[in-house]
Each structure stands twice: as structure tokens, then as C-alpha cells.
C-alpha positions as CSV (number, residue, x, y, z in Angstrom):
1,M,-41.9,88.9,25.0
2,K,-40.3,86.4,23.2
3,K,-37.6,85.7,26.2
4,L,-41.1,85.4,28.4
5,Y,-42.4,82.8,26.0
6,R,-39.7,80.7,26.4
7,G,-39.4,80.9,30.2
8,L,-42.7,79.4,30.1
9,L,-41.9,76.5,28.0
10,L,-38.9,76.0,30.3
11,V,-41.5,75.9,33.4
12,L,-43.5,73.5,31.1
13,S,-40.7,71.1,30.1
14,I,-39.5,71.2,33.7
15,A,-43.4,70.2,34.8
16,G,-43.8,67.3,31.8
17,L,-40.5,65.8,33.2
18,L,-41.2,65.4,36.6
19,A,-44.4,63.9,35.3
20,L,-42.8,61.5,33.6
21,N,-40.6,60.2,36.1
22,G,-43.2,59.9,38.4
23,C,-45.1,58.0,36.0
24,T,-43.8,54.5,36.8
25,A,-45.3,54.9,40.3
26,V,-48.8,55.6,39.4
27,Q,-49.8,52.3,39.2
28,E,-48.4,51.8,42.9
29,Q,-50.3,54.7,43.9
30,V,-53.5,52.5,43.3
31,N,-52.6,49.4,44.0
32,P,-49.4,48.9,46.3
33,T,-49.2,45.2,45.4
34,Q,-48.1,44.0,42.1
35,M,-47.7,40.4,40.7
36,N,-44.6,39.2,39.7
37,S,-45.0,35.9,38.5
38,Q,-47.5,33.4,38.0
39,W,-48.1,29.3,37.5
40,L,-51.3,27.9,36.3
41,N,-52.2,23.9,36.8
42,Q,-53.0,23.7,33.0
43,S,-54.5,20.0,33.4
44,V,-57.4,20.9,35.7
45,T,-61.0,20.3,35.1
46,F,-64.0,22.6,35.0
47,D,-64.9,21.2,38.1
48,Q,-61.8,21.7,39.7
49,K,-61.9,25.2,39.1
50,T,-65.0,25.8,40.5
51,I,-64.9,27.4,43.7
52,T,-68.0,26.6,46.3
53,G,-65.4,28.1,49.2
54,I,-62.0,29.0,50.1
55,L,-60.0,28.8,53.7
56,V,-57.6,31.3,53.8
57,V,-54.3,30.7,55.5
58,A,-51.8,33.0,56.4
59,V,-48.5,31.6,57.3
60,S,-46.9,33.8,59.9
61,S,-45.1,33.6,62.9
62,D,-46.7,36.8,64.1
63,P,-50.2,36.3,65.3
64,T,-51.4,39.6,64.4
65,T,-50.5,39.6,60.6
66,Q,-51.9,35.9,60.2
67,R,-55.4,37.0,61.9
68,L,-55.3,40.4,59.6
69,Y,-54.7,39.1,56.3
70,E,-56.8,35.9,57.4
71,D,-59.7,37.9,58.5
72,I,-59.6,40.9,55.3
73,T,-58.9,38.4,52.7
74,S,-61.7,36.4,53.3
75,T,-64.1,39.0,54.0
76,T,-62.9,40.5,50.7
77,F,-63.4,37.4,48.6
78,T,-67.0,37.0,50.7
79,L,-68.0,40.6,49.2
80,N,-67.0,39.7,45.6
81,G,-69.4,36.4,46.0
82,I,-66.7,33.7,47.1
83,P,-67.5,32.3,50.7
84,S,-64.8,32.3,52.5
85,E,-63.2,31.7,56.2
86,P,-60.3,32.6,57.9
87,A,-58.4,29.4,59.1
88,Y,-57.3,30.5,62.8
89,K,-61.4,29.8,63.3
90,Y,-60.7,26.1,62.3
91,L,-57.6,25.3,63.7
92,N,-57.0,24.2,67.2
93,P,-54.4,26.1,69.2
94,G,-51.1,25.2,69.0
95,S,-52.0,22.9,66.0
96,G,-48.9,24.3,63.5
97,V,-50.4,24.6,59.6
98,L,-46.4,24.1,59.0
99,L,-44.7,20.7,59.2
100,Q,-40.6,20.4,61.3
101,N,-38.9,20.6,57.4
102,G,-40.9,24.0,56.4
103,G,-44.0,22.0,54.4
104,L,-47.7,22.4,54.8
105,N,-49.4,20.3,57.1
106,L,-52.3,19.3,55.0
107,P,-54.0,17.0,56.7
108,I,-55.1,19.5,59.3
109,L,-55.5,22.1,56.5
110,R,-57.8,19.4,54.9
111,Q,-59.7,18.9,58.2
112,A,-60.0,22.9,59.1
113,A,-61.3,23.2,55.1
114,K,-64.1,20.4,55.5
115,N,-65.2,22.2,58.9
116,A,-65.5,25.4,56.7
117,K,-67.3,23.4,53.9
118,A,-64.4,24.8,51.8
119,S,-63.7,23.2,48.3
120,D,-60.0,25.2,48.3
121,I,-57.2,26.1,50.4
122,L,-55.3,29.6,49.5
123,V,-52.1,29.5,51.4
124,I,-50.4,33.1,51.8
125,T,-46.8,33.0,52.5
126,F,-44.4,35.5,53.7
127,N,-40.5,35.7,52.6
128,G,-39.4,38.7,54.1
129,V,-38.9,42.4,53.1
130,K,-36.4,43.7,50.3
131,N,-34.9,47.2,50.3
132,Q,-34.8,49.0,46.9
133,T,-33.1,51.9,47.0
134,V,-33.9,54.5,44.1
135,Y,-31.2,57.3,43.3
136,N,-32.2,60.3,41.3
137,P,-29.6,62.2,40.0
138,G,-31.5,65.4,40.2
139,V,-31.9,68.2,37.2
140,T,-30.0,71.6,37.0
141,W,-31.0,74.2,34.5
142,G,-28.7,77.4,33.9
143,P,-26.5,79.3,34.5
144,D,-29.2,81.9,33.1
145,P,-30.4,80.8,29.5
146,F,-32.5,83.0,28.8
147,W,-31.8,86.2,30.6
148,G,-28.1,85.6,30.7
149,G,-25.8,83.6,29.2
150,P,-24.9,84.4,25.4
151,F,-26.3,88.3,26.1
152,G,-24.0,88.9,28.6
153,P,-24.9,89.2,32.2
154,G,-28.0,90.7,31.2
155,P,-29.1,93.0,28.5
156,F,-29.7,96.1,30.7
157,G,-26.6,95.5,32.2
158,P,-25.6,94.0,35.7
159,G,-28.4,95.1,38.5
160,P,-30.7,93.2,40.9
161,F,-33.4,92.7,37.9
162,M,-31.9,92.0,34.7
163,G,-28.3,91.4,35.9
164,P,-27.3,89.1,38.3
165,G,-29.4,89.2,40.7
166,P,-32.4,87.0,43.1
167,F,-34.6,87.8,40.1
168,M,-33.5,87.8,36.1
169,G,-29.5,87.0,36.3
170,P,-27.9,84.2,38.2
171,G,-30.1,83.0,41.0
172,P,-32.5,80.7,42.2
173,M,-35.8,82.0,39.7
174,W,-33.8,82.6,36.0
175,G,-30.3,82.5,36.8
176,G,-29.9,78.8,36.7
177,W,-32.1,76.4,38.6
178,A,-31.6,72.9,39.8
179,I,-33.5,69.9,41.5
180,P,-30.7,68.2,44.0
181,P,-29.9,64.5,44.0
182,S,-31.8,62.5,46.4
183,V,-31.7,58.8,47.6
184,T,-34.9,56.8,48.7
185,T,-35.4,53.7,50.1
186,N,-38.6,51.4,49.6
187,Q,-39.5,48.4,51.6
188,Y,-41.2,45.6,49.6
189,L,-43.0,42.7,51.1
190,V,-42.7,39.4,49.1
191,S,-45.3,37.3,49.2
192,N,-46.4,33.8,47.2
193,I,-50.3,32.3,46.9
194,Q,-50.8,28.8,46.5
195,L,-53.9,27.9,45.6
196,L,-54.9,23.9,46.7
197,L,-57.5,21.7,46.0
198,A,-59.1,20.2,49.6
199,K,-59.8,16.7,48.9
200,D,-56.2,15.9,47.2
201,Y,-54.1,18.6,48.2
202,Q,-53.3,19.4,44.2
203,T,-51.9,22.6,43.4
204,L,-54.3,24.6,41.0
205,W,-52.3,28.4,41.1
206,T,-49.1,29.5,42.1
207,A,-47.9,33.6,42.2
208,S,-45.5,35.7,43.9
209,F,-46.4,39.6,44.8
210,T,-44.6,42.4,45.8
211,T,-46.0,44.6,48.3
212,L,-44.6,48.3,48.9
213,L,-45.1,49.1,52.5
214,E,-45.6,52.2,54.3
215,Q,-48.1,53.4,51.5
216,F,-51.2,52.8,53.4
217,S,-52.3,51.9,56.5
218,N,-51.7,48.1,57.2
219,E,-55.9,47.3,56.9
220,K,-55.8,49.0,53.5
221,T,-52.9,47.4,52.0
222,I,-54.4,43.8,52.9
223,E,-57.5,44.9,51.7
224,L,-55.8,46.3,48.7
225,Y,-53.9,42.8,48.1
226,S,-57.0,40.6,48.4
227,Q,-58.5,42.5,45.7
228,L,-55.7,41.9,43.5
229,L,-55.8,37.9,44.5
230,V,-59.7,38.0,43.4
231,Q,-58.9,39.8,40.1
232,K,-56.4,37.2,39.1
233,L,-58.2,34.2,40.3
234,L,-61.4,35.2,38.1
235,S,-58.8,36.5,35.2
236,N,-57.9,32.6,35.0
237,G,-60.8,31.0,34.9
238,F,-61.8,30.1,38.0
239,M,-65.5,30.1,38.8
240,I,-67.3,31.1,41.7
241,P,-71.0,30.5,43.0
242,L,-74.0,31.5,41.0
243,Q,-75.4,33.1,44.3
244,T,-76.1,36.4,45.7
245,P,-73.2,37.9,47.9
246,S,-74.5,39.0,50.9
247,Y,-73.7,42.6,50.8
248,Q,-76.2,43.1,48.1
249,I,-79.3,44.5,48.7
250,K,-82.5,41.8,48.5
251,A,-85.8,42.5,47.4
252,P,-88.6,43.2,50.0
253,V,-90.7,40.0,50.6
254,L,-94.1,40.8,49.4
255,N,-97.3,39.0,51.3
256,P,-98.5,36.6,49.1
257,G,-101.9,37.3,50.4
258,V,-101.8,41.1,49.0
259,T,-101.5,42.0,45.6
260,P,-99.1,44.7,44.8
261,A,-100.6,48.2,43.5
262,P,-100.1,49.0,40.2
């Protein structure tokens, strides 16, 4: 009975070790995007931190990536009470948001923000994909720590059950157990966020992010990315207009000439 109890402890220890190894990935399973660092302009006033509208600009050479990020981010912001518009709706075809030196074409973005009635411009830039290789050396137990080992090849002599064999002797069950080593390569998209005041291009907030790719669909990944942006904006003290978001159910309008029943 003691040997069986020890065997159960071994199984529980293995499960605990696997859970410990996997705990660092729990946050990434919830949201594949993590913020690495940020800078907040400490000199901005209360009025400058009050956002009445955002123009979302995704700087990408791929028009599909650009429109996906702008559409999903602006929709997520709007659903959270921050009126937002994708920049491509307010930019003329062929008008680049980048200058030849790589800087932002601020006059064009300012005009687009004015047309969108946005007080701020949120610029998303992508800085490439980096690979991260994770090496797991594996774990081994045995040989035969409970049923063999110090008691010889088995307390009941060599045989298929208590001695060398597939069950209680050296074998895959009780006679040594191993998780083979493995190598995993993860791909992370590196991006940077810049929040600008539309009227004078003043930088209010910048932050860098990494996003684990291929964990969810592109649309779901961008949605979680933009939800994290909303959280960071609010946690940094930026204000949103006091209004009822369009997704909330409004109360029915009663006929003023009819008195509602008690």
C-alpha cells in the first residue's frame, strides 16, 4: 500500500511540475499581446487628456493588414465609449502617411483627423517579427524508483509484472519515465503605439508591444490587441466623453400624451 501511495505522489508531482512550467503562458493564452514599455507625457493638461474622438492609423505596406487593424481597433474603441474612425476612410488614395525619411506625414493626418472630427490620432507601426526559441530539456524519472531499484529487479523476482517488464519493472510505466526534450519556436510581432494630439501633433503617450502570432485568428488577435490599448489608455488617466455607447440598449421612448400604467 505504501508503494502504491508513493507512486500516486510521483504522478501528482509530475502534474504539479507540468503546471508550473505552463503557468508563464497563462497570460498569453488570455491575450497574446503584452506591453513591454511605455512613456507618458507628464506635462499634458486635463483638457489634453480628454479624448473626444480618435483617428486610428495603422502604418503597413500591406493594405489588408492596415485595414484590419484600423477597422477592428476603431470598432473596439467605439464599443468602449471612445468614438473612433479608421484612417483609410479619410485619406485620399495614394496619399502616404509616411514621408520619404520615414517620419509621419503630419499635415495629411491632421486633415484626416479634422474630417473625422477626432481630437487625437493613434498611430500603430510595426517593427517586424522576432523569433523566440524555447528549449525544454525534458524530465526523466527512474529507473524503477519504487518497484525496483534498492529492492533489486523487483520484490517478487524477475517477471512481467513485478520484475523487469512493461508494468512494474523497468518499462514505460513504473520502470523509469521520461518526457523527451523539445524545441519550440514562437513568432512575435513587434509594434509601437503613438498617441498624438491632432491640433498640434504633441505626443501624449507611446508604448511598445509584442504579440504572439498564430495562437488565434488574425481578427481575434487584433481585437484582443485593441482591448489592451483601451485598458492602457484608461489606466494612464485619459478621459473619454460621457455619452452612451451605441451598443448599449436604450430605454424606449414613451408617448408624452400617454400616462404609463403603474
